[in-house]
DRENTORNU-478240 format. One record per residue: residue in three letters; y, z negated, x of N, C-alpha, C, O in turn. Coordinates in steps of 0.05 Angstrom, whole numbers, plus 5000, padded with zeros to 4 digits. Last residue first. Layout:
DRENTORNU-478240
ala,Y,Z,X,Y,Z,X,Y,Z,X,Y,Z,X
...
end
This chain:
DRENTORNU-478240
lys,6064,5638,5337,6079,5654,5328,6056,5674,5312,6063,5694,5299
cys,6035,5604,5372,6037,5597,5346,6050,5614,5329,6050,5608,5305
gln,6040,5617,5427,6009,5618,5409,6014,5617,5381,5997,5627,5366
gln,6093,5609,5440,6082,5638,5435,6053,5643,5420,6045,5662,5407
lys,6092,5556,5440,6111,5568,5415,6097,5602,5416,6093,5616,5396
met,6061,5546,5488,6051,5541,5461,6068,5552,5435,6058,5557,5413
val,6093,5575,5520,6063,5586,5519,6058,5571,5495,6047,5586,5479
glu,6138,5539,5523,6135,5569,5512,6109,5578,5510,6107,5593,5490
glu,6117,5493,5538,6128,5492,5516,6126,5525,5502,6116,5533,5481
ala,6106,5507,5593,6085,5495,5574,6095,5493,5546,6077,5492,5529
phe,6154,5518,5616,6139,5542,5605,6114,5530,5588,6104,5544,5571
asp,6209,5500,5611,6192,5488,5596,6168,5509,5597,6164,5518,5575
asp,6254,5532,5666,6244,5528,5636,6222,5516,5629,6206,5520,5648
lys,6309,5536,5706,6279,5528,5703,6274,5523,5677,6291,5510,5664
arg,6341,5597,5736,6336,5572,5716,6313,5562,5709,6294,5578,5705
lys,6335,5615,5802,6335,5615,5774,6333,5595,5757,6322,5574,5765
glu,6326,5648,5863,6337,5624,5851,6341,5628,5820,6353,5649,5814
leu,6258,5672,5882,6284,5674,5876,6297,5650,5863,6283,5633,5853
gly,6210,5661,5875,6217,5657,5901,6254,5662,5904,6269,5657,5923
glu,6195,5700,5828,6189,5680,5838,6202,5684,5870,6202,5705,5884
gly,6211,5744,5791,6227,5738,5805,6221,5709,5822,6240,5696,5829
arg,6158,5727,5747,6178,5747,5752,6199,5730,5768,6205,5708,5761
glu,6099,5700,5773,6125,5691,5761,6147,5710,5767,6155,5711,5790
tyr,6027,5701,5776,6049,5713,5779,6077,5705,5763,6075,5706,5739
arg,5971,5671,5796,5992,5673,5780,6018,5679,5793,6027,5669,5813
val,5902,5673,5802,5928,5679,5812,5945,5681,5792,5937,5692,5771
phe,5838,5637,5812,5862,5651,5793,5887,5657,5814,5889,5648,5836
arg,5768,5622,5814,5794,5630,5825,5816,5636,5808,5809,5640,5785
arg,5730,5595,5781,5723,5607,5809,5749,5611,5824,5750,5602,5847
ile,5702,5547,5742,5723,5564,5739,5731,5569,5770,5739,5550,5783
asn,5640,5548,5718,5651,5544,5741,5681,5563,5743,5682,5587,5745
ile,5586,5522,5676,5612,5539,5680,5633,5530,5703,5640,5507,5704
asn,5521,5518,5663,5542,5510,5680,5565,5535,5681,5563,5559,5685
glu,5508,5518,5589,5504,5536,5619,5526,5517,5634,5543,5503,5622
gly,5512,5498,5538,5486,5497,5551,5480,5508,5579,5459,5508,5591
ile,5555,5496,5509,5546,5521,5517,5519,5521,5521,5504,5537,5512
thr,5566,5433,5504,5560,5453,5478,5550,5483,5484,5538,5494,5466
ala,5573,5423,5557,5554,5406,5544,5545,5425,5517,5522,5429,5510
ile,5614,5459,5581,5589,5460,5591,5564,5447,5572,5542,5457,5571
lys,5653,5437,5547,5644,5462,5545,5621,5467,5557,5605,5480,5544
glu,5657,5382,5574,5649,5388,5544,5637,5416,5534,5618,5419,5519
thr,5676,5401,5617,5652,5385,5621,5641,5390,5593,5619,5400,5589
leu,5727,5423,5609,5701,5435,5620,5677,5421,5618,5657,5434,5617
ile,5748,5377,5593,5748,5400,5572,5727,5414,5580,5708,5418,5565
asp,5754,5348,5633,5739,5337,5612,5736,5357,5590,5721,5353,5570
lys,5783,5379,5666,5759,5374,5675,5741,5362,5651,5717,5365,5650
val,5833,5377,5638,5822,5407,5636,5792,5400,5649,5775,5416,5643
ser,5837,5313,5605,5841,5334,5630,5825,5356,5624,5807,5355,5608
lys,5863,5294,5541,5845,5301,5555,5852,5318,5582,5870,5335,5582
asp,5907,5289,5514,5895,5265,5521,5873,5263,5540,5865,5243,5552
thr,5929,5335,5512,5938,5321,5532,5925,5297,5536,5928,5284,5556
asp,5910,5392,5489,5901,5365,5478,5907,5350,5502,5888,5352,5517
lys,5929,5442,5510,5926,5438,5474,5915,5409,5468,5911,5401,5445
ile,5935,5429,5557,5957,5435,5544,5952,5429,5512,5966,5416,5496
phe,5901,5379,5591,5900,5404,5581,5929,5407,5559,5939,5387,5547
pro,5927,5351,5656,5934,5343,5625,5923,5377,5610,5935,5397,5618
gln,5895,5367,5711,5919,5364,5695,5915,5363,5666,5898,5377,5656
glu,5855,5367,5747,5862,5348,5738,5884,5346,5721,5893,5323,5717
leu,5839,5424,5747,5821,5407,5738,5830,5378,5733,5817,5364,5717
leu,5883,5439,5778,5879,5447,5751,5859,5432,5739,5865,5425,5715
cys,5928,5400,5812,5903,5411,5809,5893,5422,5785,5900,5408,5766
val,5987,5387,5815,5977,5408,5830,5948,5421,5821,5943,5445,5821
glu,5983,5342,5785,6007,5360,5779,5995,5386,5790,5993,5406,5775
lys,5946,5308,5793,5948,5321,5766,5968,5341,5763,5971,5355,5742
tyr,5961,5300,5847,5935,5315,5846,5936,5324,5814,5928,5347,5809
tyr,6004,5267,5845,6008,5291,5853,5982,5312,5846,5984,5335,5839
lys,5982,5224,5823,5997,5234,5800,6002,5267,5819,6004,5287,5806
glu,5950,5205,5869,5941,5211,5849,5949,5223,5825,5934,5231,5808
leu,5993,5190,5902,5977,5215,5905,5960,5226,5882,5956,5250,5878
arg,6013,5146,5878,6029,5169,5875,6011,5196,5883,6015,5218,5873
gly,5970,5115,5895,5975,5117,5868,5991,5146,5861,5984,5162,5844
glu,5977,5115,5951,5951,5128,5942,5954,5131,5903,5941,5148,5890
val,6027,5093,5956,6020,5121,5969,5992,5132,5948,5991,5153,5935
ile,6017,5042,5937,6038,5062,5920,6028,5089,5935,6020,5107,5920
lys,5982,5023,5972,5976,5027,5942,5991,5048,5929,5982,5066,5915
asp,6015,5020,6018,5991,5038,6020,5986,5044,5990,5987,5067,5983
ile,6056,4984,6007,6063,5015,6012,6035,5033,6006,6033,5053,5992
val,6053,4929,6005,6043,4944,5982,6047,4982,5989,6039,4999,5974
lys,6072,4913,6054,6043,4905,6045,6036,4919,6027,6012,4925,6027
glu,6124,4924,6053,6105,4940,6069,6080,4937,6066,6064,4955,6073
pro,6157,4931,5990,6147,4915,6007,6126,4934,6030,6115,4955,6024
lys,6211,4987,5976,6186,4973,5971,6172,4955,5995,6176,4962,6018
gly,6257,5014,5983,6257,4980,5989,6233,4968,5984,6229,4943,5987
glu,6259,5062,5975,6265,5049,5954,6265,5016,5954,6270,4999,5937
asn,6245,5080,6028,6273,5079,6019,6283,5065,5997,6306,5057,5995
leu,6193,5067,6026,6207,5054,6039,6236,5057,6033,6251,5037,6032
ala,6181,5111,5985,6172,5078,5979,6191,5066,5998,6208,5053,5987
gln,6190,5157,6018,6205,5154,5994,6202,5119,5984,6221,5106,5977
ala,6158,5156,6058,6182,5151,6062,6203,5144,6041,6225,5132,6043
lys,6113,5159,6029,6114,5133,6044,6141,5131,6049,6152,5109,6047
ile,6114,5209,6012,6116,5183,5990,6118,5163,6003,6125,5144,5989
ile,6112,5239,6061,6139,5235,6040,6137,5216,6021,6158,5205,6014
glu,6066,5226,6080,6086,5221,6095,6112,5221,6078,6130,5204,6081
arg,6028,5250,6040,6028,5219,6045,6057,5209,6060,6069,5188,6053
glu,6043,5304,6042,6050,5292,6019,6048,5263,6019,6061,5249,6004
lys,6023,5316,6098,6049,5315,6095,6060,5304,6065,6083,5295,6063
glu,5963,5302,6083,5981,5288,6097,6004,5286,6099,6014,5264,6103
ile,5959,5345,6047,5955,5318,6031,5974,5303,6055,5996,5293,6048
val,5966,5389,6082,5985,5385,6058,5984,5353,6047,6003,5340,6039
glu,5925,5382,6115,5950,5382,6124,5968,5373,6104,5983,5354,6105
asp,5881,5387,6082,5881,5359,6091,5913,5361,6101,5928,5342,6094
pro,5890,5429,6021,5884,5423,6054,5890,5402,6061,5909,5393,6048
val,5854,5424,5960,5881,5421,5976,5876,5413,6006,5861,5394,6014
asp,5802,5423,5940,5818,5444,5953,5840,5444,5967,5845,5460,5985
glu,5790,5378,5919,5780,5379,5945,5788,5408,5958,5781,5415,5980
arg,5818,5380,5870,5831,5364,5896,5817,5366,5919,5827,5359,5941
lys,5817,5450,5847,5804,5419,5845,5823,5404,5869,5839,5416,5883
ile,5851,5488,5845,5832,5485,5827,5823,5454,5823,5824,5440,5803
tyr,5920,5489,5863,5893,5491,5872,5875,5485,5845,5887,5478,5825
leu,5968,5498,5835,5966,5511,5862,5938,5508,5866,5928,5529,5874
pro,5985,5506,5767,5969,5493,5784,5972,5512,5813,5977,5536,5813
asn,6020,5517,5718,6027,5524,5752,6018,5507,5766,6033,5491,5777
ala,6025,5504,5663,6021,5485,5685,6027,5488,5712,6035,5471,5727
ala,6018,5556,5641,6040,5535,5629,6044,5515,5653,6067,5510,5660
ala,5981,5589,5666,6008,5603,5665,6032,5577,5658,6055,5576,5667
ile,5939,5558,5667,5949,5561,5686,5984,5574,5689,6002,5569,5705
gln,5930,5555,5610,5935,5527,5626,5951,5536,5650,5972,5526,5656
met,5917,5613,5598,5945,5600,5588,5949,5575,5602,5972,5570,5609
ala,5877,5615,5624,5894,5626,5637,5921,5613,5624,5940,5605,5636
met,5844,5575,5595,5846,5565,5628,5870,5584,5639,5883,5576,5658
asp,5840,5603,5544,5852,5572,5549,5861,5567,5575,5882,5555,5579
lys,5807,5645,5564,5840,5649,5554,5854,5624,5556,5876,5622,5567
val,5757,5617,5571,5772,5631,5591,5799,5635,5583,5816,5627,5600
phe,5749,5595,5516,5756,5579,5537,5767,5595,5564,5785,5585,5577
thr,5741,5645,5493,5765,5633,5483,5771,5610,5502,5794,5605,5506
lys,5698,5665,5516,5722,5674,5521,5745,5662,5513,5766,5667,5524
phe,5659,5625,5497,5662,5627,5526,5694,5643,5534,5709,5636,5552
glu,5663,5635,5442,5668,5610,5450,5675,5614,5481,5697,5606,5489
asp,5643,5692,5436,5675,5685,5438,5681,5657,5442,5705,5652,5446
thr,5604,5717,5493,5604,5698,5464,5643,5692,5461,5660,5690,5478
lys,5591,5735,5543,5599,5754,5516,5607,5742,5491,5616,5754,5471
ala,5574,5697,5572,5598,5709,5583,5610,5731,5558,5633,5739,5556
val,5524,5689,5549,5543,5670,5545,5571,5683,5554,5590,5678,5539
phe,5495,5735,5572,5497,5733,5543,5518,5718,5532,5530,5725,5512
asp,5502,5732,5622,5515,5756,5617,5517,5748,5581,5536,5754,5567
thr,5495,5669,5649,5483,5689,5636,5504,5709,5626,5525,5699,5620
glu,5526,5626,5672,5501,5631,5684,5486,5655,5672,5465,5661,5683
cys,5603,5636,5687,5575,5623,5675,5547,5632,5684,5546,5645,5705
asn,5664,5636,5716,5631,5646,5715,5614,5627,5700,5614,5603,5705
val,5724,5663,5711,5712,5638,5703,5681,5656,5705,5676,5679,5698
glu,5786,5681,5740,5755,5690,5740,5741,5662,5733,5745,5642,5747
val,5848,5701,5721,5830,5680,5729,5801,5689,5724,5796,5704,5705
leu,5916,5719,5726,5889,5730,5726,5872,5707,5731,5882,5691,5746
val,5978,5715,5691,5954,5706,5711,5927,5717,5708,5918,5723,5686
gly,6051,5723,5694,6026,5737,5689,5998,5722,5709,5999,5720,5734
ile,6106,5713,5660,6088,5703,5676,6060,5721,5670,6052,5728,5648
arg,6144,5753,5638,6157,5735,5659,6134,5722,5670,6138,5717,5694
gly,6131,5785,5592,6122,5790,5617,6135,5773,5640,6134,5783,5663
asp,6148,5759,5545,6161,5789,5550,6153,5792,5581,6170,5802,5595
gly,6090,5716,5540,6115,5728,5522,6124,5756,5534,6108,5775,5533
his,6050,5722,5596,6072,5700,5576,6093,5718,5567,6108,5731,5581
ile,5987,5742,5597,6015,5751,5600,6033,5733,5585,6029,5731,5561
tyr,5926,5737,5623,5940,5727,5605,5974,5732,5611,5983,5723,5632
ser,5860,5757,5636,5885,5755,5640,5900,5746,5616,5890,5745,5593
asp,5794,5748,5662,5814,5751,5639,5842,5748,5648,5846,5735,5669
val,5733,5762,5687,5763,5757,5694,5774,5771,5669,5769,5793,5659
ile,5673,5723,5668,5688,5746,5662,5715,5740,5676,5723,5716,5676
gly,5599,5721,5682,5627,5707,5671,5642,5731,5668,5633,5753,5666
glu,5550,5701,5732,5559,5717,5709,5590,5706,5704,5601,5689,5718
ala,5538,5660,5766,5543,5685,5773,5554,5705,5763,5565,5723,5775
ala,5522,5600,5779,5531,5612,5755,5547,5639,5768,5569,5636,5779
ile,5470,5552,5794,5483,5577,5796,5492,5595,5776,5478,5604,5759
arg,5479,5485,5780,5464,5507,5773,5483,5533,5779,5506,5534,5771
gly,5507,5434,5785,5498,5447,5804,5482,5472,5807,5473,5480,5829
ala,5517,5424,5729,5536,5425,5746,5528,5445,5769,5538,5467,5771
lys,5469,5409,5701,5474,5436,5700,5493,5438,5717,5490,5460,5727
lys,5480,5351,5694,5458,5362,5709,5458,5392,5714,5445,5398,5734
ala,5523,5347,5664,5525,5336,5691,5496,5351,5715,5494,5357,5739
ala,5505,5361,5615,5528,5378,5629,5526,5373,5661,5526,5391,5679
ala,5473,5316,5601,5459,5345,5610,5483,5366,5624,5479,5383,5641
ala,5511,5283,5596,5493,5278,5614,5479,5301,5623,5472,5305,5647
leu,5543,5305,5553,5551,5300,5579,5535,5299,5600,5540,5310,5621
gly,5503,5306,5509,5511,5330,5518,5529,5328,5547,5528,5347,5563
lys,5488,5248,5501,5470,5270,5513,5483,5296,5524,5476,5306,5545
glu,5545,5231,5488,5530,5222,5507,5509,5242,5518,5512,5252,5540
arg,5551,5276,5440,5567,5270,5460,5554,5261,5491,5553,5275,5511
leu,5513,5259,5405,5509,5284,5421,5528,5285,5444,5521,5294,5466
leu,5527,5199,5394,5502,5210,5410,5501,5236,5421,5490,5239,5443
glu,5575,5214,5372,5575,5198,5397,5549,5202,5414,5547,5207,5438
ile,5561,5238,5325,5572,5254,5345,5573,5241,5370,5571,5255,5390
ala,5527,5198,5296,5512,5222,5312,5533,5243,5333,5525,5257,5351
lys,5570,5164,5292,5550,5154,5307,5535,5181,5318,5532,5185,5342
glu,5595,5194,5250,5607,5188,5275,5584,5177,5299,5585,5184,5322
met,5552,5200,5206,5561,5225,5216,5573,5217,5250,5564,5228,5270
asp,5492,5174,5199,5522,5162,5204,5528,5188,5224,5517,5195,5245
gly,5439,5185,5188,5458,5197,5176,5489,5190,5180,5507,5200,5167
asn,5403,5155,5213,5409,5152,5192,5428,5164,5183,5438,5152,5164
val,5402,5167,5275,5423,5148,5269,5430,5142,5238,5451,5131,5232
glu,5366,5206,5277,5361,5179,5294,5384,5158,5289,5384,5135,5299
thr,5383,5244,5247,5361,5228,5233,5361,5205,5250,5356,5184,5239
leu,5422,5265,5275,5434,5247,5251,5411,5235,5235,5414,5220,5216
ala,5399,5289,5317,5414,5264,5323,5426,5249,5295,5436,5226,5295
lys,5368,5327,5290,5357,5304,5302,5373,5279,5311,5365,5255,5312
lys,5409,5354,5271,5397,5350,5255,5378,5322,5269,5377,5300,5258
cys,5429,5367,5322,5444,5364,5301,5430,5351,5282,5443,5332,5275
asp,5392,5404,5343,5402,5380,5364,5420,5362,5341,5423,5339,5349
met,5386,5440,5313,5361,5427,5310,5373,5397,5326,5364,5374,5321
met,5436,5469,5324,5427,5457,5292,5406,5443,5295,5404,5429,5275
gly,5476,5448,5379,5456,5469,5364,5450,5454,5336,5458,5432,5329
ala,5543,5438,5380,5516,5430,5386,5498,5448,5364,5504,5458,5342
gly,5593,5432,5361,5594,5453,5374,5562,5457,5385,5556,5477,5398
thr,5618,5390,5336,5610,5381,5357,5601,5409,5377,5601,5409,5401
arg,5632,5407,5281,5652,5383,5298,5636,5377,5323,5642,5355,5332
glu,5598,5443,5266,5621,5445,5265,5643,5428,5285,5662,5435,5298
arg,5551,5404,5268,5554,5427,5292,5579,5434,5287,5591,5433,5308
leu,5565,5371,5225,5560,5358,5247,5563,5381,5271,5577,5376,5291
glu,5568,5411,5185,5587,5393,5189,5587,5384,5216,5607,5389,5231
lys,5509,5421,5185,5533,5441,5186,5560,5426,5194,5572,5435,5213
val,5490,5377,5170,5481,5388,5193,5504,5405,5205,5514,5403,5228
met,5506,5368,5116,5511,5345,5139,5511,5361,5163,5530,5360,5178
ser,5486,5409,5091,5514,5405,5097,5523,5389,5113,5544,5392,5125
ala,5428,5399,5094,5439,5423,5109,5474,5417,5105,5487,5425,5125
thr,5424,5324,5096,5424,5349,5084,5436,5374,5102,5451,5371,5121
ile,5387,5274,5105,5402,5288,5124,5397,5323,5112,5379,5340,5115
met,5359,5243,5064,5388,5244,5067,5401,5259,5087,5425,5259,5088
asn,5305,5258,5074,5325,5272,5055,5351,5267,5052,5366,5282,5040
asn,5293,5220,5112,5295,5245,5120,5309,5262,5102,5325,5280,5111
glu,5293,5172,5075,5310,5176,5100,5315,5202,5109,5338,5209,5115
val,5252,5187,5043,5275,5181,5030,5301,5189,5055,5319,5206,5054
glu,5210,5189,5080,5214,5214,5064,5239,5212,5054,5252,5233,5053
gln,5205,5137,5093,5210,5157,5115,5226,5180,5100,5248,5188,5106
met,5190,5111,5042,5219,5107,5057,5226,5122,5073,5250,5127,5076
asn,5138,5133,5047,5160,5141,5023,5182,5133,5034,5198,5151,5036
ile,5117,5105,5089,5118,5135,5092,5136,5146,5067,5146,5169,5069
tyr,5122,5054,5069,5131,5063,5093,5131,5095,5089,5153,5105,5086
thr,5085,5057,5021,5116,5052,5016,5129,5060,5047,5148,5075,5046
leu,5037,5069,5054,5048,5087,5033,5077,5080,5026,5093,5099,5024
ile,5033,5017,5083,5031,5047,5091,5047,5063,5075,5070,5070,5082
tyr,5026,4984,5036,5046,4980,5056,5049,5007,5071,5070,5019,5067
met,4978,5000,5017,4998,5003,4996,5026,5002,5017,5045,5018,5014
end
């Protein structure tokens, strides 16, 4: 009797996971249908817990994928407004199939927009030459001393301001222009988790009309976002 009751309860719980719930979870996370159904089953239909579970599993899987070879992908461009800024970016993935998907293409376009708006100089902090870092250390230290900061805290100040410098000049460290609560690296990791392949932002070049000439400064990040809203 107990066994039959237990089986019936399991059937009721499984019936709680409707197709519309699976569809909603997929739309909110980008995960596969079977993964969504499994996650909802594990948490008895709790949507928020299912999202958290998928995110935890996805990010863990993304970390494992990060070392895999990504030799496919696309080179895309973004021209800002009236041709004032132009960007070419190469983003790699593992298969030609993924490279042709709208999701991957949208991600690449977002990266091109990010580069146009935020003007990074490097992709990741490891790309910053040692001599550039040392020069920045010297400048920051001199600034801190000129501000009258105590000698004993200078090193901490230098390291703290270096972190800020990385967020300004390194693409992966920058706040994502469409969601500034997340870094570009966060967005990349989430995309690896949802697509299921390693993704690598390999290289980029950014041109700005009149670059090197004296000109007025504009908030390009704001301009780029306004352009997308038109």
